[in-house]
LOTI-226844 format. One record per residue: x, y, z of N, C-alpha, C, CB in turn. Coordinates in steps of 0.05 Angstrom, whole numbers, plus 5000, padded with zeros to 4 digits. Atoms other than C-alpha are relative to their C-alpha. Glycine has a CB too. Layout:
% LOTI-226844
XYZXYZXYZXYZ/...
This chain:
% LOTI-226844
502049885016957075979425498849804980501050244986/500950195019956775439373498349785013502349874985/501450214985954374939425497250115007501549925026/502649884993948775419446498250014975500350285012/501549995025946575509373499149724992501650134977/500750285006946674759362497849905018502549825002/502150094981942574649425497350124993500850075029/502549865008937375169403498849874975500550304996/500950125024936974859334498949725005502249984979/500950274994936274159363497350015014502049865018/502649974986930574379410497850084980500250215023/502049915020926974729352499349764981501150234983/500550235017927874109309498249795014502749874992/501650194985925173639362497250095006501449935026/502749894996919274089377498449984975500250305010/501450025026917474079303499249714994501750114978/500650295006917273309304498049895020502649845002/501950114980912373249361497549904986499250225020/502450125012906272809345497650185005499649725012/502449854996899673139335497649814993499950254981/502350185005892772819335499050034971497750065020/501049995027889672639268497650194999499149714990/502249815003884873159242497549874991500950224981/502450145009880172669208500549704998499250114972/499850295001878771929206500249914971497649865014/499750105027881171559145498749724999503049984991/501450255002876470999124501049844975497050054998/499350185022878670409081497649864989502249805009/502550135009871470189071499449755016500349934970/500850244986867669609099501249754988496949985000/499050255010870568919094497649834993501849855022/502250165010865968479053500149725014500049974969/499950254985864267899100497349854999500750055029/502650135002857167709079500249724988498150174983/500050285009855067009057500949964971497249895003/499150025028856667148983502650154995497850094981/497549845003863167528996502349824992500650155026/497550155006870067328973501149885025502150194987/499050114974871967239046498549745007499650205022/501650244994866266739056500749774981497050074999/499450205019867866368992502749875006500050114971/497350114994875266299010499949825025502050235005/500250174976873366039079498649744994498450155022/501350255008868665529048501849814985497550054984/498350165018873765288997502749935013500550154975/497450054988879765309043500149725013500550225021/499650264988882564639064500849794979497649915014/499350235018883963959034497549854994502249825014/502350145010878763608992500949744987498350184981/499450265013878662878969497949954978500049775021/501750055023875762678902498149775007501749934975/502150204995869162308909499249874973497550135013/500950115026867362228835500650204978497149935001/499449835023868762488766498649894975503150024995/501450085024864562468703500950184977496950025004/499249875025866962648633497749984981502749884988/502249995020862062858579501250104974497750195009/499149915026863362928505498050214989500249764979/501749795011860463488463497449884988501550164979/502350135012855762998429498249865020500949814978/501950104980852662778495500849745013497549964988/499150244986856562148514501150085027502249854983/499249954972858062098588501149755013497650115016/498950234986862361648631501250095027502249864983/498749964974864261618704502949894997498549855024/497250075003871861588708501149945028501650234986/498950094975875061198764502650145005500349695001/497549854994880361638797500150065030500150264983/499749904973883161868863501350284997501949815017/498849735003885062588876499850165026498650144978/500049824977886363148924500150294989502549945019/500049725006884963888919500550155026497250094987/499449844976887964388968499950294993502849925011/500149715004886465128973500450135027497350094987/499649854975888865619025498550264999503050055005/501549754997885966279048500950224982500150095028/499049795018890166668998499549934971503050045005/500650075027887666308936502149824987499750244983/498150195011893565828928498649744996502549985019/501650245007890665218893501949784991498050074978/498550235009893564528884497949784993502049905022/501850215008889863988845501749774989497950104978/498750235012892263288832498049775000502649935015/501650245001888762658810501349794983497150064990/499050225015890461978784497749824991502149845017/502050185011885961578738501049725000499150094972/499350285001885860828743500149914971498049835017/500050125027886860378683497149994989501349724999/502850015008879260288681499050284993498249875023/500849735006878261038682501150094973501150195022/498949945026882961128623498549864978503049934999/501550155020879160588585497350124995499749705008/502649875003872560938599500350254982498950095028/499549765017875461578568500649924971502350165012/499350085027878361208509497549904985502149775001/502550095012871560888496498350244990498449845020/501549765009868761598488501650164980499350185024/498349865019874461808442501750215012498350124979/498349814986878162208495502649865008498550125025/497450124994885562028498501550185019501649954974/498549854979888862268562502849885000498749985028/497350115003896362188553501349915026501850204987/498850064975897962148627497849955021501950235009/502150064980893761818682500150185024500149715008/499649834977896562298734500250294991502549925016/500049725006895063038731500550155025497350094987/499349854977897963548778500750294992502349875016/499449725004898264308781499750155025498350124977/500349824977898964858831500650294992501849915024/499649725006898765608831497850175013500150054969/502149824990894066188844497349944987500850304997/502750025012886566168833498550255007498549745011/501749774995881866748826497149905003500150214976/502850094995874766668854498250234993499749925030/502149815006868867028825497449915013499650034968/502250094985863266978875497350054987500050145027/502549945014857967278829499249784981500250274985/500550225019858666748775500849735011501550064974/499250244986861366228824502149854983497649815005/497950115016867666118783502750005015500450164974/497250024990874665888803501749994974500549755019/498350005024879766078750502949965009499750274985/497350074994886465748756501850214986500849714992/498249805012891766288745502749884994500350245019/497550135005897965868751502450185006500249914972/497549864994905166068764501050164977502149815009/499049865023906466298693497750134984501549814981/502449905013899766628678500650234981498050095021/499549775017902567268650502950024992499250265015/497349945009908567468610500050304994500849824974/499849725006910968148588498050094979502850084992/501849945022906268118528497149935006500849874975/502750084993899967878565500049725012498250024975/500350264989897467188582502149814988497249894995/498150215009902566618578498649834978500949835024/501350155022901166278511499449715006501850014975/500550284993901765578540497549975018502549885014/502350004983896665728594497550064984500250215023/502349945017891966038543499349774982500750254982/500550235017892665428498498749785016502649904987/501250214983891164938555497250085009501849955024/502649914990885265368578497849944978500150305007/502050065021881865218510499049725002501350054973/500850284997881564478527498149975024502549825004/502050014978875164348568500849795021497349934989/499250204980878663768604502650085015500549744986/497549914987884864168625499550125027501450214982/500149894973886264368696499850315000502449915017/500049715002887065088672497250124993502050094980/502749915008879765128649498550125023498449774987/501749884979874865568688498249785012498450244989/501750194986871165158740497750155014501549835020/502349894986864165318766499649835025497450004981/500150154975863265128838497450045015502350095018/502249994981857664968886500849835024497349904987/499750164976857764708957497249955011501950145021/502750074991851464338978499850005030499149744989/500649994971848264299047501749795016497149955005/498350204987852463669062502950064999499449734988/497249925002858864039047501549884976501449935025/498750115024860263688980500550224980498249774988/499249805020864064128932499749874972502950095005/500250095028862164048858501450214983497049964992/498649835020866864328805499249904972503149995004/500950065027864464358733501550174980497050044997/499049855023868164548670498049974978502949894991/502150005021863964708609501350054973497950225005/499249935027864664718535499250284994498649804979/500649725007864165388500497050054996501450074974/502949975003856765248487498549985027498949804981/501250024974855465178562499449725010497550165000/500550284991854664418565502349915018499749814975/498050104981858264058621502149834985498749845022/497850175011865063758601500949805022502450184991/499150174978867663498668498650105026503150015004/501249944974863963468734501449835021496849955000/498750154979867763278796498850085027503150055000/501049944972865363218868502249945020497449835006/497850014980869863308928498850025028502050234995/500949994972868963189002502450105016499149725010/497949884984872863589053501349785018499050235018/498650194983878263169088499750085029503049984991/500349934971877463119163502650035014498449795014/
């Protein structure tokens, strides 16, 4: 008797678990894939880029090309790596403008957020947030217009040259770097 009751309960249970067709379609919305979409920007920026040139500008209008080598790498998920090394001549150019760079080699990696409307790349970094908000060290470095953490404005011209520009708070260019995609 107990076996028969168990069998009936098992059949009832299994019948209740039978799959049924969905009653309505669930839409997650259209994927933004147009020319100014985040997807398109990530595809354009994705890859390895080699530094072609770098110009530093002071707030009072002095400007100097800085001799350096560098590599920028970005993947399709917004992981960003930037590194560059200034030559001795590059460091002297900066010193002549009153800019003292303590280390000729700069390197950082972490996440980057892309704003396609304003054409900005904002380095987020590995320690961007703490329990109380933005990491104080990242916030402090972001105030320096020459820091890697500063917001960069990007353009890619018809020849595929990537230009990254950091600006002073008044909107004047601080650092302009040009990059060519590595083959």
